[in-house]
C-alpha positions in Angstrom: 53.4 -84.5 4.8 54.5 -86.2 1.8 51.7 -86.0 -1.3 51.7 -87.8 -4.8 49.6 -86.9 -7.7 48.8 -89.7 -10.0 48.1 -88.6 -13.3 50.1 -85.2 -12.7 50.6 -84.4 -16.5 46.9 -84.7 -17.4 44.4 -81.9 -17.0 43.4 -82.5 -13.5 46.7 -83.1 -12.2 48.2 -80.2 -13.4 45.0 -78.4 -12.3 45.9 -79.6 -8.6 49.3 -78.0 -8.7 47.5 -75.0 -9.6 45.1 -75.3 -6.6 48.4 -76.2 -4.3 49.8 -73.0 -5.6 46.5 -70.7 -4.7 45.7 -72.3 -1.4 49.6 -72.0 -0.3 49.3 -76.2 0.3 52.1 -77.3 2.1 53.9 -80.6 2.0 57.7 -81.7 2.9 57.8 -83.7 -0.3 55.8 -84.1 -3.4 56.0 -87.0 -5.9 54.3 -86.2 -9.6 53.5 -89.6 -11.1 52.1 -90.5 -14.7 52.8 -93.4 -17.5 55.5 -94.8 -18.5 55.4 -92.2 -21.8 55.8 -89.2 -19.5 58.0 -91.1 -17.0 61.4 -88.8 -16.9 60.1 -85.6 -18.0 60.1 -82.9 -15.8 57.2 -80.0 -14.2 58.3 -77.0 -12.8 56.5 -76.1 -9.5 57.3 -73.6 -7.2 60.8 -73.0 -8.8 61.6 -76.5 -8.9 62.4 -78.9 -11.5 60.1 -82.3 -10.5 60.9 -85.3 -12.4 58.0 -87.3 -13.2 57.7 -90.8 -12.0 56.9 -93.8 -14.0 53.6 -95.2 -12.3 54.3 -98.8 -13.1 57.5 -99.2 -10.9 56.5 -96.1 -8.4 56.3 -96.7 -4.8 53.1 -95.7 -2.8 54.3 -95.9 0.5 56.4 -92.5 0.0 53.0 -90.3 0.4 51.0 -89.9 3.1 47.9 -88.6 1.1 48.2 -89.5 -2.6 45.8 -87.9 -5.4 44.5 -89.9 -8.3 43.5 -88.1 -11.2 44.3 -90.3 -14.3 40.8 -92.0 -15.0 38.7 -94.9 -13.7 40.9 -97.7 -15.3 44.0 -96.3 -13.4 42.2 -96.1 -10.3 41.0 -99.9 -10.6 44.4 -100.9 -11.3 45.9 -99.3 -8.7 44.0 -97.4 -6.4 43.5 -100.3 -4.0 47.3 -101.3 -4.1 47.9 -97.8 -3.0 45.5 -97.7 -0.2 47.6 -100.0 1.7 50.4 -97.5 2.1 48.6 -94.1 1.7 45.3 -92.5 1.8 43.8 -92.4 -1.7 41.5 -89.6 -2.9 40.6 -90.7 -6.2 38.6 -88.3 -8.9 37.4 -91.2 -11.4 33.8 -92.7 -10.9 35.3 -96.0 -9.9 34.9 -96.0 -6.3 31.9 -93.5 -5.7 28.9 -96.0 -5.2 31.1 -98.2 -3.2 29.4 -98.3 0.5 32.8 -98.4 2.2 34.0 -95.3 0.3 33.0 -92.3 1.5 31.9 -89.4 -1.5 32.7 -86.3 -0.1 32.1 -82.5 -0.7 33.3 -80.6 2.2 31.4 -78.2 2.5 28.2 -81.1 2.7 29.5 -84.0 4.2 32.7 -83.5 5.6 31.7 -86.3 8.7 31.6 -88.9 6.3 35.1 -89.2 6.1 35.2 -91.1 9.4 33.1 -93.7 7.4 36.5 -94.4 5.5 37.2 -98.4 5.5 39.3 -98.7 2.5 41.8 -95.5 3.1 39.9 -94.2 0.0 37.8 -91.5 -0.3 36.2 -90.6 -3.9 35.8 -87.7 -5.5 32.1 -86.9 -7.1 31.4 -86.3 -10.6 31.9 -82.8 -11.5 28.2 -81.7 -12.2 27.2 -83.1 -8.8 29.8 -81.5 -7.0 28.4 -78.1 -7.6 25.0 -78.9 -7.2 25.0 -80.1 -4.2 27.3 -77.1 -2.8 24.2 -75.3 -3.3 21.7 -77.8 -2.5 23.1 -78.3 1.2 22.1 -74.9 2.8 18.6 -75.3 1.2 17.9 -78.6 2.2 19.0 -77.5 5.7 16.4 -74.8 5.9 13.4 -76.4 3.8 13.8 -80.1 2.9 14.5 -80.8 -0.4 11.6 -83.3 -2.1 12.6 -83.1 -5.7 15.1 -81.9 -8.1 15.0 -81.1 -11.8 18.4 -80.3 -13.6 19.5 -79.6 -17.0 22.9 -79.1 -17.7 25.2 -77.5 -20.0 28.4 -79.0 -19.8 32.0 -78.0 -21.1 34.3 -80.1 -23.3 36.9 -80.0 -20.8 34.7 -82.1 -18.7 36.2 -84.9 -21.3 39.4 -84.1 -20.9 42.2 -82.4 -23.1 41.3 -84.2 -26.4 37.9 -83.0 -26.5 39.0 -79.7 -25.7 41.8 -79.6 -28.6 38.7 -80.8 -30.9 36.5 -77.8 -29.9 39.1 -75.2 -31.1 40.4 -77.7 -34.2 36.1 -78.0 -35.2 35.5 -74.3 -34.6 38.4 -73.1 -37.2 37.2 -75.7 -39.7 33.3 -74.5 -39.6 34.6 -70.9 -39.8 36.8 -72.0 -43.0 34.2 -74.3 -44.8 36.0 -77.2 -44.1 34.4 -80.8 -43.7 34.4 -81.8 -40.1 34.9 -85.0 -39.1 33.9 -85.8 -35.0 36.6 -87.8 -33.1 35.5 -87.2 -29.1 31.8 -86.5 -29.8 28.7 -88.2 -31.4 28.0 -85.0 -33.3 29.9 -81.8 -34.4 30.4 -79.7 -31.3 31.2 -76.6 -32.6 28.4 -74.2 -33.1 25.9 -77.2 -32.0 24.9 -78.6 -28.7 24.9 -82.5 -28.0 22.1 -83.9 -25.3 24.0 -87.1 -24.8 27.3 -87.2 -22.2 28.8 -91.0 -21.5 26.9 -94.5 -22.8 23.2 -94.8 -22.5 21.3 -96.9 -20.2 18.5 -99.3 -21.1 15.8 -97.0 -19.8 17.0 -94.2 -22.1 19.3 -92.1 -19.7 22.9 -91.8 -20.0 25.4 -92.8 -17.0 26.3 -89.0 -16.4 22.4 -88.5 -15.9 22.2 -91.6 -13.4 25.7 -90.4 -11.8 23.8 -87.3 -11.0 21.0 -88.7 -9.4 22.6 -91.4 -7.5 25.6 -89.3 -6.2 23.2 -86.4 -5.0 21.6 -89.1 -3.0 24.6 -91.0 -1.4 26.1 -87.5 -0.9 23.2 -85.1 0.7 20.2 -87.5 1.2 18.9 -90.7 -0.3 15.4 -89.5 0.1 15.6 -86.6 -2.6 14.2 -86.9 -6.1 16.2 -86.2 -9.0 16.0 -86.2 -12.8 18.9 -85.0 -15.0 19.1 -84.0 -18.7 22.6 -83.6 -19.2 24.0 -81.4 -22.3 27.4 -80.8 -24.1 27.6 -77.5 -25.4 30.8 -75.7 -27.0 32.5 -74.2 -24.2 36.0 -75.0 -23.2 35.9 -74.9 -19.4 32.8 -74.9 -16.8 29.6 -76.2 -16.5 26.5 -74.5 -15.7 23.0 -76.0 -14.9 19.3 -75.0 -14.8 17.6 -76.5 -11.8 14.3 -76.6 -10.3 13.7 -77.4 -6.8 10.8 -78.9 -4.9 10.9 -77.9 -0.8 8.6 -79.6 1.7 8.4 -76.8 3.6 7.5 -73.0 2.7 10.2 -71.0 1.7 10.9 -67.4 0.9 13.3 -65.7 -1.5 15.0 -63.4 0.8 16.0 -66.4 3.1 17.0 -68.3 0.1 19.5 -65.5 -1.3 20.7 -65.0 2.4 21.5 -68.8 3.2 23.2 -68.9 -0.5 25.0 -66.1 0.0 26.6 -67.2 3.7 27.2 -70.6 2.3 30.7 -71.6 2.3 32.2 -72.0 -1.5 29.1 -70.1 -3.0 28.4 -66.8 -4.3 25.3 -65.0 -5.3 25.1 -62.9 -8.6 21.5 -62.0 -9.1 20.7 -59.1 -10.1 17.2 -58.4 -12.7 18.9 -56.7 -15.2 21.0 -57.2 -18.2 24.4 -59.0 -17.4 22.9 -59.5 -14.0 23.9 -63.2 -13.8 26.9 -65.4 -14.2 28.2 -67.6 -16.9 30.8 -69.8 -17.8 33.0 -67.2 -19.0 33.3 -65.6 -15.8 33.3 -68.6 -13.6 36.7 -70.1 -15.4 39.5 -70.2 -12.6 37.6 -69.1 -9.9 37.0 -71.3 -6.7 33.3 -70.0 -6.0 30.2 -71.6 -7.6 28.0 -68.9 -8.7 24.0 -68.9 -8.3 22.0 -66.6 -10.4 18.2 -66.5 -11.5 16.9 -67.3 -8.1 13.2 -67.0 -8.8 9.8 -68.4 -7.6 8.3 -71.2 -9.8 5.0 -70.1 -10.1 3.6 -73.7 -11.4 4.1 -75.4 -8.3 3.9 -74.8 -4.4 7.2 -74.6 -2.5 9.1 -74.7 -5.8 12.3 -72.9 -6.9 14.1 -71.9 -10.3 18.1 -71.1 -9.9 21.3 -71.0 -12.3 24.5 -72.3 -11.2 28.0 -72.1 -12.9 31.1 -73.2 -11.4 34.5 -74.5 -13.3 34.3 -77.9 -13.1 38.0 -78.5 -13.3 38.2 -77.0 -10.2 35.1 -77.3 -7.8 34.5 -80.6 -9.7 38.0 -82.1 -9.5 41.2 -80.5 -8.3 39.9 -78.0 -5.8 37.2 -80.2 -4.2 40.1 -82.9 -3.8 42.3 -80.5 -2.2 39.9 -79.5 -0.1 39.4 -83.0 1.1 42.9 -83.7 1.8 42.9 -80.1 3.9 40.3 -81.6 5.6 41.5 -84.8 6.6 45.0 -83.0 7.7 43.2 -80.4 9.8 41.2 -83.4 11.7 44.4 -85.1 12.7 
């Protein structure tokens, strides 16, 4: 099994290598590929120096499975070409709503991989990935009718430059210096911004629309979902406050039991100070954490909970590696 990573020098590419180590992911050959600017540089992995190969001249037939971790423009330009020679797992948004490309979270809809027609599998948006892994066991039991979600998303969702800017702005703010935002519409340090991605005509942002459309595609197109997506001054891990309305009656004991037994989920829900998960504890962890599980007393068959997950793992690198494992194990 030969493996390639396109965008190996970026946040998600490097995080994919970390997941390989954590999971003891085995391969015969590894090809690390990036732009011409990075070509020739070396990355050390498992005591071996790998030279970065130039994407512009790279031969896609070298690998059986190729991870695309370089954004939508690169996926648009190269993924279809690559898919003639290798199975593509794409982290960008470019193919997510293509009806011939399965959008996969293995714990939720691994069976949809068999619907792959273009030799491409899409990885969902990070905020969607952690949401559906929690919704799935509850949907199986009580059938979800409607979801209202507010996200509190870390700056790493936008890449390395926004992370660097948060650190720089924090220093500038504490030192009383003037702040000029480059990657954000407003100052992000000591602030929150209710705006992620571009606005649509109806007032929703593209990030909010992605959550709606992707949840329907992955889980059930009958589920109604409305989202408000907010960027917060946290480096890694996304949080979500979620209200779920079921078609069937539920009880909290069964909810906790289902989530505790669900693969990839961990319940931390003590009704005491600190008895919940925050972005800091979730960073670097594979699990999606669920806290603040409680009845919504304003609407029948409704529930509130809090979800936290490392967006670079569950929402990107970890999920894509688990997709690869599913493909390999099915052969």
